VEXDO-220842 format. One record per residue (C-alpha): residue in three letters; residue number from 1; x, y, z. Coordinates in Angstrom, 1 decimal. Layout:
REM residues N
> rest_nr_east_north_up
> Ala_NUM_X_Y_Z
...
***
This chain:
REM residues 86
> rest_nr_east_north_up
> Met_1_156.0_95.3_68.8
> Val_2_157.6_97.0_72.2
> Leu_3_157.4_94.7_75.1
> Phe_4_158.2_95.9_78.8
> Ser_5_158.9_93.1_81.2
> Asp_6_160.4_92.9_84.7
> Glu_7_161.5_90.0_87.1
> Lys_8_160.0_90.0_90.8
> Ile_9_161.5_87.7_93.5
> Phe_10_158.4_86.5_96.0
> Gly_11_159.2_85.0_99.4
> Val_12_156.9_82.1_100.1
> Glu_13_157.3_82.7_104.3
> Glu_14_155.3_85.3_105.6
> Lys_15_156.8_87.8_107.9
> Val_16_155.9_87.9_111.6
> Asn_17_154.3_90.9_112.6
> Ala_18_154.0_90.8_116.5
> Gln_19_151.7_93.9_116.9
> Asn_20_148.8_91.8_114.9
> Asp_21_148.8_88.8_117.6
> His_22_147.6_89.8_120.9
> Met_23_147.3_87.4_123.8
> Tyr_24_145.5_88.5_127.0
> Glu_25_146.3_85.9_130.0
> Val_26_147.2_86.0_133.6
> Ala_27_150.8_85.2_133.5
> Phe_28_153.0_84.5_130.7
> Glu_29_153.3_80.8_131.6
> Asp_30_149.7_80.1_131.0
> Ile_31_150.3_80.8_127.2
> Thr_32_151.1_77.5_125.7
> Glu_33_154.7_77.3_124.3
> Asn_34_153.7_76.8_120.5
> Leu_35_151.6_80.1_120.9
> Arg_36_154.8_82.1_122.6
> Thr_37_157.2_81.1_119.6
> Ala_38_157.2_82.0_116.3
> Gln_39_159.5_79.8_114.0
> Arg_40_161.8_81.7_111.8
> Phe_41_164.2_80.1_109.2
> Gln_42_167.6_80.9_108.2
> Ser_43_167.0_80.8_104.4
> Lys_44_163.4_81.1_103.4
> Ser_45_161.8_79.5_100.0
> Thr_46_161.7_82.3_97.3
> Glu_47_160.3_82.0_93.6
> Met_48_161.3_84.4_91.0
> Val_49_158.7_85.3_88.3
> Cys_50_159.1_87.4_84.9
> Ala_51_156.0_89.0_83.5
> Gly_52_155.3_91.3_80.4
> Ala_53_153.0_93.8_79.1
> Pro_54_153.1_94.3_75.5
> Tyr_55_150.0_95.9_73.8
> Lys_56_146.9_93.7_73.2
> Val_57_149.1_90.6_73.6
> Lys_58_148.9_88.0_76.6
> Phe_59_152.3_87.3_77.8
> Pro_60_152.5_84.5_80.4
> Leu_61_154.2_84.4_83.6
> Val_62_157.4_82.8_83.5
> Phe_63_158.6_80.8_86.6
> Ile_64_162.5_81.5_86.7
> Glu_65_164.3_77.9_87.6
> Gln_66_166.0_77.9_91.1
> Gly_67_169.3_79.1_91.4
> Ala_68_169.3_80.1_87.5
> Lys_69_171.3_83.8_86.8
> Val_70_169.1_85.8_84.5
> Asn_71_171.4_87.4_82.1
> Gly_72_171.0_88.3_78.6
> Glu_73_171.4_84.8_77.3
> Tyr_74_169.2_83.5_79.7
> Tyr_75_166.3_86.2_79.0
> Val_76_166.2_85.8_75.5
> His_77_166.5_81.5_75.3
> Lys_78_164.1_80.9_78.4
> Ile_79_162.0_83.5_78.5
> Leu_80_161.5_85.3_75.1
> Asp_81_161.5_82.2_73.4
> Gly_82_158.8_80.6_75.2
> Ala_83_156.3_83.6_75.5
> Val_84_157.1_85.5_72.3
> Lys_85_156.1_84.5_68.8
> Thr_86_158.1_85.9_66.1
***
C-alpha cells in the first residue's frame, strides 16, 4: 500500500480584514467603543492535523498533541500505528 500524508496547522482565530467591515457615521465618536476596536492576541490558538490519502482506504484525521514535535518516531508510533492496520 502506498500512503501519502501531510500535516497542516490551522489557526483558530480569524484574521481581521478591515475592508470587509464598513461603518457610516457622522462622527468617529458616534461609533461605540466595542465596534471601533478589534482584539488581537499575541499567541493565537492553533491545532495541527495529519491526513492521509491511500487508494480506496479510509484514513482518519489525526489531531497532533499540543506542543508535540512530529519526528519519525512520533509519526510511526502516534500517527501510523493508530491509523494503518498492518
